[in-house]
N, C-alpha and C positions, 0 to 999 in steps of 0.2 A: 433473438434471446440476448440478454446483458451478456457483455463480457468481465464486467466484475459486479458484484452484488453483495448485500449485505446477508448474513446469517447469524441465526441465533443458538448460541452452545451453552451446554449444561456444564458445570464444573462439579466432581465431585460435592458430595452433601448439598447439591440442589441449587446452588448459585448461579444464575444463567449470566451471560456477555454478548454482547454481539462484535461480529468481525467480517470480514471479508472473505470473498469464496473466488478463485479466480475460475474462468470458463478456460477451456486446453488451448484456444486458437488466440488470447490475449497478448499481443505485443508489448504494449507500453500504456500506463496510466497516468494521469495528474491528479494530485490533488493538494487542497488546500487548506490551513488551519482554520477551524470555525470562529476562533475569538482573537488571535493573533493575525491580524490583515497580511503584514508580509511576508509569512512562511508559507512557503509552497513543497510540494515532494513528488518526484516523479518517482514510477516504479518502472524497470526494464530488465532485458538481459545483460548480466555482467560482460564488458567488453573483452577482458581478460580471461574470463573462462565462458563460455555461453551455456554452459550447462548450469549456472546459476542464475540467480536474479540479486538485482541491486537496487536498493533505495537510496537515491540522490536528494539530501536536503538543501534549501535555496531559502536565504533571507534578502528580500529584495531584489531577487533573482540573482545573488550571487551564490554558489557552492559554498556553503559551509560544512558538510561531511556526507560520510556514506555508511551503508550497512549491506554486506552481502549475506545473502541466503542460501539455503538449498532449492527450495521451492517458491511460484509465485505465491502462494498460499501464507508461509511465513514472512516473505518480503512484506506482504500486505497487513500482516498482523502487526509490524512494527506503528502501524498508521491506525489507530483504533477510531471506528465510526462517532463515535461520540467526541471525540476531535479534529478529524478531519473530514473534509467532502468533498467525496467524487466530482471533479471538473469534467476528466475527457478520460476515454480509454478506449481503443484501437488495437 
């Protein structure tokens, strides 16, 4: 079974969108931007609060910022599948 996979959700009014879904045993994931080759992101547990998840953004390997979310699914939602490609999950 995959640790991270795409799902389709429906918004109010019938509009659909794609997002990521995390499995319970995901430890982290690396993604790259589909059109801007130098942008990558990693999703992992927060080092300051292990109950939360963190998305760290990189430009040419240099950290440029981060976002902290309550759940893995919320963190992965910061990286929509239309713009980001999953490289590795463990």
